[in-house]
N, C-alpha and C positions, 0 to 999 in steps of 0.2 A: 731878386733875392741876394744879390751880391755874387761874388765869385766862389768857385769850388776848388779845393786843393785835395789831391790824392796824397795820402801819407802811407808809407810802407814800413812795416815792423822789421826789427832786426833780430838778432839771436836772442833766444829766451822764450820764443813763442812756439816751440816745437812740441808736438804730441803725436803719437801714433794715431792714425785715422784722419789727419789733416789733409784736406784736399779731396778726399774720397767722394764726398757728396757732390762736389763740383764735377768731378770726373764722371760720376754715374748719371748726372743730369744734363750735361752739356757736351755736344760734339766737339766744340772748340777746346774744352778742357781735356777731353780724351786725346785729341791730336797734340795738344801742348805737352802732356805727360809722355806721350810716345816720342815726341821730339827731344824732350829732356833725357829720356833713357838712351836715345841714340847718341846724343851729344856727349854724354858721359861714359858710355860704354858699359853701363850696369843698370839694373832696374831700380832707379831712384824712386819711381812711382810706388813700387811695392814697399819700399822702406817708409815712404810717407804714409801709406795706407795701413800697413800692418806692423811696422817696427821691424825688429825689436827695439825698444826704447834705448837700450845701451848703445846700439849702433847708430840710431838716429841722433843721439846726443853728442856723438863725436863731431867736433867742429867742422871737419872737412865734409861731413855729410849734412850737418844741420844747415850750413849756409846755402848750398844749392837747393835743399829741400824747401826752405822758407821762400827762397826766390821763385821756385817753380809754382808753389801754391799761390803766392802773391800775384804772379803774372797770370795764372789761370783765373783768379778773381777779377783782375783788371780786364781781361778779355771779355768776360761776360758782362761787365759794366759797359764796355765799349759797344758790344752788340745791342745793349739796351738803349744806346744813344746817349750815354753819359760820358762826357769828356771833361777833363779838368782844365782849369786855367793855370794851375801851377802843380808841380810835383815836388815831393821831398821824401827822404827816407832816413830812418834812424840807423846809423852805422851801416851794417849790411844792407839795410833797406834802401840805401842810396843807389845800389845796383838795380834793384827792382824798379826804382823810380826812373832810372835812365832807360831801361827797357820800355817802360810805359811811355816815355817821351821820344821813343824811336831814335835814341842816340846810340844805343848799344843793342846788338842782336842777342836774342835769348841764348843761343848756343855759346857765343863768346862770353856772355855774362855767367852762365853756369860753369864753364870751364875755369874762368878766372877766379870765381868765388870759391870753388873747390880748392884751388891752389892757395888762395888767401887764407882759408881755414887751416890748411896744412902748415903754411908758413907761420901763422900766428901761434899755433900749438907748439911748433918746434922751437920757437924763439926763447922760451923759458921752460926749464925742466919742471915737471909736475911737482907741485908743493912749494916751489920757490917764489911764486907770485900769488896775489890775491886781489879781490875787489870787495868793496863794502858800500852799502847805501847809507848815506847820512841824511836824516830827516830833520827839518826845522832850523837849518842854518843857511845864511846867505852865502853866495859864492865867495865873497871876501872872507867870511868866517871860516869856510872850508879850506880856503887857501892858507889861512893862519894855522888851522889844525894840522894840515899836511906839513907845513914848515916845522912845527914843533915835533911831530911824530917821526919825521923822516930820519933824523939822526944820521945824515950822510947817505942814506939809501934812497932809491927812487920812490916817490909817493906824490901823487898829484890828482886833481879832479879829472875824471874820465868822461862822465856823462852829466852834462848840465841839463837835467831832465825837466825840471820845473823850479819855480821859486823856492819850493820847500823840499825838493828831493835832488840830491847830487850824489853821484857815485864816484868813489875814489878808487885808484888802482896803483899798484906798485909792488915792492918787495913784501913777501908775506909777513915778515917781522914788523915792518913799518905799518902795514895795515892793521896788524894786531895792536900795536901801540895806539894807533888812531882810534880804534874801537874802545880802548880803555880810557882815552882822554876826551872822547866826544861829549860825554855828559858835562864835564867840567867846562867845556866850551859853550854849553847851552843847547846842545842837540837834544831834540825830543826823543830820538831813537837812532841807534846805529846797529846795522845788521850785516854780517858777512854774507856774501853771495856765493851760491854754489856754481862756480864757473871753472872752466878748465884752464884759463890763462888770464893774466892781467892786461886786458885790452885797453887800447887808447892811452898808453903812457910810454915813456921813453924806453921801457924794456922791450917794446915791440920794434925797435930800430932794425934788427936783423930781418924781420918780416917786411918792413917797409922797403928796404933795399932790394930784396928778392922780388917783391911784387912790382916795384917800379919798372923792372926790366920786362915783365910780362905786359904791363900796361902800355909800354912804348910800342909794342907790336900790334896794338889795337887801334883802329881808325874810328874815332868817335864822331858821329854826326852832330850837328847843332840840335840841342834838345828842343822839341816842340810839344808841349809848352815848356816854359823856362823851369829850371831846377833851382831850388834853394839848397846849397850844399852844407855839409856838416862842419867842415874845417873852418869856414869863415862866416857861416850864416849869410852868404852872399848869393845874389841872383846870377845864375850862369845861363847864358844863351849861346855861347860859342863852344863847339866841340873841342877846340884847341886847348881849352882850359881844364878839361875834365880829367885827363890822365894825371896831371900834377895834383889836382884836388883830391882824387881818390888815393893817391900815394901818401899825401900828407895826412889824410884822414886816419891812417893806421896808428900814428903816435899822437895825434891831436885829440883834444876832448871833443865830444859830440855836443855842438852848441844848439841843443834842441829848443831851449826856451827862446833864445834869440831868433831861431829860424821861424818858430810859430809866431812870434811877435812881428817879424818882418812880413809874414804872409797876411796877418791881420791888418797891418798898416797898408798893405797893397789892396785891401778890399775883400779878402776871403772871409766869408761868413759861415761856410760849411766845410768841415774837414771829414773826408771819407777815409777811414782806415782800411786799407786794401790788403788782405792777407790774414794769417791765423792770429787770433786773439784780439783783445781790446786794450792792450797796455797803453798804446799811444793816445787813445781816446781819453783815458783817465788822466794822463799827463796834460793833455790839451785843456781839459776842464780845470786843472789846477792852475794853468797859466792864465786863462781868461774864461770865466763862466758865462760870458755873454755870447760866445760863439756856439754853433751847433756842431755836433759830431754824429757820425754814423759809421757802420763798418760792414764789410762784405767778406765773408769767409765760407759761405755755403748758400744754397738756394733760399733758405728762410731769411737770412740777414740781407741778401740781395733784394728780396721783395720788400722788406721793411725800409731799406735805404731808398728804393725807388719811390715808395710812398712818401717818405720824408721829403725828397726832392720835389715831388709833385705838389705837396702841401705848401712848400715855400715859394711856389710859382716860378 
């Protein structure tokens, strides 16, 4: 049937209740959430299961919460005998992918992504940065839009999500100008996103510098299976390259389209989205409708994914 890739969602997939069905149904999930609570020193599990949403949506909470739920889903897949040939993650999801590839311990991952969320939030005062989704323009056209709208301020592509969806990030005024100019550049739609900071642009430089020091303290093992990283859409098999890759990821655009295309060229026919939501599955179908997608975020979707894998032989 070809090869399987596990792909892990990033920020934006958080809702109260996520992970609870896994916790209630699988002993491995219960032990994982207990491990997460102990690693962070507060009941992350209760925040995932019950909210409140205003606390769950704080970046320093969102990031470890999504990572914990994704890892719980990955563990039940592993228990069912499903193992990937490659892993990849969208932004924050790259940390979940590294845990899945046994390159990074769960406790180290949880602690570093909580700091990552704090650093990213503190890099830009609330209201001074923004992000927007631009639909219907190519990467080159979005680059041109950003150049015109920047007017000396930071503005650049942040998430190269699919051939028809690119997210931009930068100074709030520059993003606003881009929203007003997008239609004249041929965009089908342009929508400001409800985010707490302008991720994956040069305004995140203070966060990158702070995170780099934390990453230097972590010993990364060689990922097995290989990781396709965000910053370069490159295959990484050495633990020595991971710290620098994760540091550069903070200010670099997420090269999701290139990452998926690289996996397809490596023979991946089935992408399993591991964690809350189905956002990545939708993006992957925009990139190539010939590949199959599945997701695992609860016992029902696990059963459906196992049936899909069985049907593909």
